[in-house]
N, C-alpha and C positions, 0 to 999 in steps of 0.2 A: 149565381156565379161566385160571388164573393165566398162565399159556404164552401164551395166546392173547391175553390183555389185554397183553401185553408186546408180544408181536409186531404188533398193530395200535396201539399206543400208546394205549388207553384207560383211564381211571381204573376202580377196582375199587369197587363198593360193596358194604357188606356190612351186615347188621343189620337192613333196611328192606324191607316188602313192596313189589312194583311199584307200587301204587298209591299209595304214600307219598312216594315218589321226586319231588322237586318240580325236583331243579338240571338234569334231562337229560330229553329229548324222548320217547328210547328206551332199553333197556336189551337186551343179550346174555345170553344166558342158558341153560343149561343145560334142558330141558323133560323129560317122560317120552319124547317121541319123540326128541329129539336136540336140537343146537344149534337156540335159536330167538331171534327177535328181535321185541320187544314194545314198544308205546307204555307211556307211563307215566300216573299222575294216575289220579284216580278215576272215572275214565269211560273207562280203557283196553280196548282192543277186546284179544282172545286173541291169543296168540304166534302167529308166522309161520315154520313151517319148510319146508326142502325136504326132501320125501318122493315120492322115486321109486319106490317099493315098495308103499304101500297108498293108501287113499282115493282122490281124483279120479284121480291117476295108473293106478291098477291099474283102475280102471272104463275108462276110455278107452280102455287099451291092449286090453282085451277086447273092447268094444262101440263103441269110436269109430269103425268105419267103414274100416279099414285104406286102402290106398290111394285109396279113393275119398274121402277126408275133402278139405273145401277146400284146406289146405294144403299137403298131398301132391301136390296138382294145379297147387297156384301152385310149387312150387320145382321142378317138372318129372319127378315121379316117373313118371308115364305115358307119357312119352317117352324114360325112361332105357333100357328094354330089360334087358339084362345089366349096364348099366355101375352101380357104385357110386357115386351123388353124394356130393360132399363140400361139404356146407352149411357156411357160416361165417356163425354168430349173431351179427351184431357187437354186438347190445344184451340180452344173454344174461337178463337179470333172475334169477329163479327157476329158470331151465331148463327150463320146461315143454316151451314150444313145441321146444326142441331136443332133448329125451326123446322126445317124438311121432314127430319125425322118425329119430331114430337107433332106436325100435321100428319103423320102416319101412325099415329098412336101409340110410337113409343114415350117412353120416361125417361128426361133426358136431364143429367147432371152435367153441368160446364164448368170446367177450370181454365181459368184466363189470367196468365202471372202478370200482364201489364195491369198498373192501377188506372193509369187512361185511358186503354179499352176497355176495362172494368165499367168505369166512368159511362161509356158509350151502351154499352150493354146495358146497364141499371136503367137511362134513359130509356133504351129500346123498350125495355121489357114494361117500362112504368105505362109507357104512351099504347103500347099494345093489349096491356090490360083495361085499358078502358075503351076498346074496339070492340063492339060487340060481333064483328068478323071472326076476331083471331083470340078471344080475351080466354077461351075454354083450351085452345093450342098452349099458349104462354103459361098457363096453369100447372101445365107439365113439363116446364123447364125450370130448373134450378141451378144458380149460378153461386159458386166457390171461390172464393179469392186466396190466394197462394201460390206456391210454386208446386208446380204439376208432379215433379221428382220426390218431393217431399211428402206429398198428399197421397199419391201412388203407395210410397215406401209405408206409410203408417195404415194403408188399406190393407196391405199384403197380411198384416197379421189378424186381421179380421175372418169370422168365420165364415164358409162359404157363402150360406144363404142371403150374407148382409153385402156380399161382393155385386159388382155391376155383371149383365150378362152381356154384353160386349162392350168392350174398350176401343173407341175410336180415336186414332191419331191422323193431324194432318200437320204435320212439322214444317216449318220454312224451309223453302227450297228454293233456289235462284229460278225465278220465270223467263223465262225466252219471248212470250208471247207480246205482241206490242199491241193488244186491245185497250184503249185510253182507261178505261174502268179498272182492268187487272193494275195497268202500269200505276196509275193515281194511289190506289190504294197499298200495292208491295212497297211504293216508295214511301209510304208512311210507316208502314211496319218495319223495314228496313233501318229506317231514321229512329224510330223510338224504341222496337222490341229486338229488332238484331236476331241473326238466325238462332237456331233452336239446338243448341250445341250439345246438351243433352238429350238429344231425340232418340241416341241409339239405347241409352239408361232408362227413358220412357217406354220402348218398346219390350226392355226387358221386365221390367216390373210391371207391365199392361198384360204380358204374359202370365205373369206369375198371381194376377188379381182376376182376371177375365173368367166367368163361370162357363162362357161356351166360344168365345172368339174374340180375337183382336182384327181390327180392320185400319190399314194403314193407306192413306191418300197421298199417291205420289205422281208426279209428271210421267207420262208415259215411257218416256226414254231414260227415267232417273234409274240409278241402281237399286238394289234390293237395301231397304236400311238395315243399317250394321252389318250386310252382307248375309242377310239371313233370306234365305228363300223362303215364300208363301205356300200355303199348301196349294191355293190356287189364285188367280186373279181376274180381276174383271175388268176389262180394257175399253177405253172410248178412244174420240178420236185424239184427244190432248194431254187425257188421263187417266188415270187407272186405281183400282184398288186392291189391295194386296191382303190377302184374308188367310190370317193362321187360326188353324180349326183345332178347338181345344176336345170338346164334348160336341156330343148331337143335340141340337136344340130339339127337332122333331122329337128323339126319344124320350126325353126331359117330360115333353109335353105329353104324350104318351103313356109316361109313368104316372 
């Protein structure tokens, strides 16, 4: 932990329980599962970790519905045929959607701008690589550090063949759901990462670099990102995927 603290330029606190720490909003610490991020104070919620092996990730891997899931249809897997889709997740967060896509056969590049969340992802990928159940899946996932808007701007100058097939965006949006797990993680992200003020710019550059489509994950009743209506939507009970199509994946596969 000392080496990680130096790498992230974070102060080290010892001798206090998490509930007694008052000078910091959150702490990064080793939990029984792995590297964890946790809010401080008397009413602090439990730790947040990246776990691709067990828990919700394991359940969804087994019973999530495979390529019939809305996210799979949104990114274009139904039209991909034998093509392995390269999906760029420009707002990776805790990597859950990236893992789902990788488990369905996609090659996934993840961008996460928060260095602390990056550390959680690196730890989760490291532990998953050692698991016989998911090591082959996480080998299809690559984490890139840095600001997504800058990286997308750089990608816009590459030749088409080097660009991702689909760009996936899940920008921060105020969540109104009261589920404990969502509340805990949203509190952490709001405290450490804040809102994605550059989300509209991300959509613009995503549309300029994606080969086939851009997918934006939104709460069901949220306005269109940047006021731009998608070509079609895939709605669920609480959320939706807005899909902006640029070219036909099926036609490219046929060619």
